[in-house]
N, C-alpha and C positions, 0 to 999 in steps of 0.2 A: 267222331270218325277219323284217321290216322291218314295220312298221303297215301300211305302203301294198300288200304283200303278201297281209297278212290279209286287207284288205279285198277283194282282187282274188281270194281264194278264196273267198273270201263270197258272192262275186256271181257267180259259177263254180258254187257251189253252189247256189243262188236260180234258177241256170239248170238245174240237173239236175232241181231240185223240177218246174218247169213242163213237163220234157219226162216226168216219172214222170205228173201229171197226165192228162197231155193223153196218155199212149201206155197207162199199166198200169191207172188208177183205171176204167175204160170195159171193165174185165174182170167176167165173170162171178162167180167168188169174190168180188171186194167186195160184190155184193150178196146172196149165198148165205151167207159167214161172217159178212159186217159188219152187214147190216139184219136179214136175214128168221133167223137163225138164235136170234138176243137175242130179237128179238121171238115166235119158237115156242116158247121157254125160259120167257119170262115165263106166255102164255098157255096153258103146261103146267101151270103151279104155281098162276096165278092161279084157271082153271077146274078145280082137281084134285081139288077137296075140302079142301084145309088150313087154307081160312078167314083167309088171312094179308090182312089190310087194304093196301091200295091205298095206302096213304101208307107202306107199309113196301117194297113190291113195287116203287112206281114208280123210287126210287132207284136200286135193285138194277140192273132195266133199263138205265138210265142209266149205270152203272157198266159193264154189259155192253157195251152199243152203241160206248160207247167203245173198249171191250178191243176189241172184235172188230171195229171197225171200223179203227183203229190198226194193230193186227197182220196185218189180211186179204191186204195186199199187200206190205208190206217183208220178210218175210220169203222173200220169191220175187223180189225184184226182181231179185238180185245173181246166183242161177240164171240167169233167164231172159236176161239180159245175156251170160252166160257163154257160154249155148247158141247164141244169135244172134251169137257173136262179136262184139257192140259194146262187150262191155266191154274189149277189146284196143286199141278206137278211142279209150275215156276215156283208160286207162291210159298212151297216145301221146302224150296232149294235157299240157299244162303246167297242170295240176288234181292237189291231191293225192288217196290215199286219204281221207282226214280228211273233207276238202271234199265226194267224192263221197256218204260215208256221211251229213253234212251234212243234202246239198240231199235221200238219200232221207227223212229223218228230215222233214224242213221238209213233203214233200208228204203223208208218212201224218198229221202232225199236221194239218195243215190240211183234211184229209179226214175225220179224226176230229172236230175240232169242227163242221163243218160238220153233218154228220149227227148227230151229239148235242146241238147247239142245237136239231134239227128234235124230239128225243124230251123236251127238256125244254120246247119248246114246248106240246105234246102232252099233258106235267105241268100245265101252268099252263092248259093250256083246261080239262081234266079236273078243277078246281078246285083244286088242289094247291097251298097256300101258298108262295109261294119266301120263306124270312124271312133267310136269310144269301147276298143274290145276288154282294154281292163276294166271301166265301167260294167258293164255289160257281163263279164267273167266272173266279180265280185258278187253282181245283183242276182244273179241268177243261183249262185250259190246260198246268197243270206233268202231271198224268196223262197226258195225251195224247204231250207230250216223252216223259214215261216209259216211255207202251206203246210207242210206234215206236219208241224204243232197244231197248225188247225183242225185239220185229219183227225190227230189223236182226241181234241178237246170234245170234237162231236160223238165219240164215241164213250164219253161219262156216265150217260145212262145206264143203269145198271140194268141192261136188256141183253139177254144171250140170244136174242132172234137178228141173225144178219137183217135180214130185210126189213126190221122195223128200222133199224139205225141206219141203214142205205136210202130209206125214206126222208128221214128228216136231215141225209146228207142232202140231198138230192133238191129239196122245200129251200135247203139255204145254199147253195151251190150257186143254183142257177139262177136267182134275180141279182147275183155279188157280179156277175160275166156282164150285166145287162148295164149294171149300176155304176161299172169302173172305165169309162173312156174307153174301151177296145173296140167297139163299132160306131160309137159318136163320139168327137173331140170333144173337151172338156170343156174347152172356150167357147161351145155351143151349147153347155147345157145352162138350164135355168139355176136361180140360185137357190133352190131345193134339193136341184139333181146335185150339183157341187158337195151341196153338204152331204147328200148321202153319198157319193162319191168318197168324199175325202175319209168317210168310216171301214172301206174296204180296204186293204191291203193289196190286192189286185192294181186298185188303180196305180199306186205308186211304184209298182213293178212297170206296168204297161209304160206309164210316165218314162222310166229307164229307158226300158226296150227303145222306144221311139228317139228318145236323145241317145243314144247308142248308134242306131243307123241311118238317123236322119239329123242331126244335133238340134231340134227341135223338144220342148219340152213347155208343161205346163208350169209345175211347181218347180223351185229350185232344185238342183240335182240334190243338193245336201238335206235338203228338208223327204224328198225322197226315202234317202237314205235311212236318214235318224227314225221314220214313220214307220218302215219296213223295219227294224232293228227294235222300234220300241213294241210292233203288234208280234214280231219272232220272240221277244220277253215276257210278252205278258202269255202269250197262247202257252210257255210251254210251262213258265211257271203255275200256271192256272190247271196245266194237264194234268201237272204230274201230282198237286195237292188235289185234285179231284179225286183223279183215279187212287191215290191211297186211303180217300176214303170211299169210295165205289167199290172200289174190288170187294170187301167183305161181302157184301149182297147179290156177286156175281157167284159164291160158290154154295 
C-alpha cells in the first residue's frame, strides 16, 4: 500500500470515529460505566472510614475515569454494528479492518480524554497542586490509547449480542481496578499483589497520575511510561489482527 493509500485509510478512520461519537457515545452505558461508576467507587472509599487522603484518592479517580470512559463503549461497537448489519456495509466499502479499528479507537480516546479533563479540573479546584503537568498530559493521551485498544480487544469474540460482550468486559475490568493500586498503595501490597498489579496497565497510569500531583511514585517514571507504551502497542496490534480474523464470522 503506497503512502497516499495510508493517508486515505486514516481519513476514513476519522470518518468512522465521527460516526461513533455521534451514534454510540450518547448511550446510557457511557454515563453509567464511564462516569458514575468511578465516582461511586471513589466516594465509597473516601467516606468509608479508611481515612485515605484526598491527594492519594483523587489520582486514583482520574485513573478510573479514564479507564472506564475509554472502555465504556469500545467493547460493544463491533457487536452493535454486527447486530444492526451495518458492519457488512463497512466491510463492503474500500476501508481496511485496521482503519475501522483505528476509527473506533480515536472515538474512545477523544471521549476518554474529554471526561478525564473534567476530573482533573475538579482536582485542581479542590486545591490539589499539579506538579508535573506535561507528564500528566502525555500519559493521559498514552493511557487513553492503551485503554481504548484494550476495550476494542475485548470485542474480538464474534458475538453480535452486546450484553454478552458487556458481561465479559465487566468481569475483566472490575478486578483490574482493585489490583492496580487505585485504593491500596502499591508499597503496602504483598508480593503476589504486586505481581498482579504489574500485569495491569491501569497500575502504571495511576502511578504516573500520583507522581504528577504529589511527586510520589512506586515504579520509576520511565518504567511507567514504557510499560504503558508496551501495553498500547500490544493491545493495538492484537486488536487489529484478531478483528481481521473474526470479522467474517460476524456476518
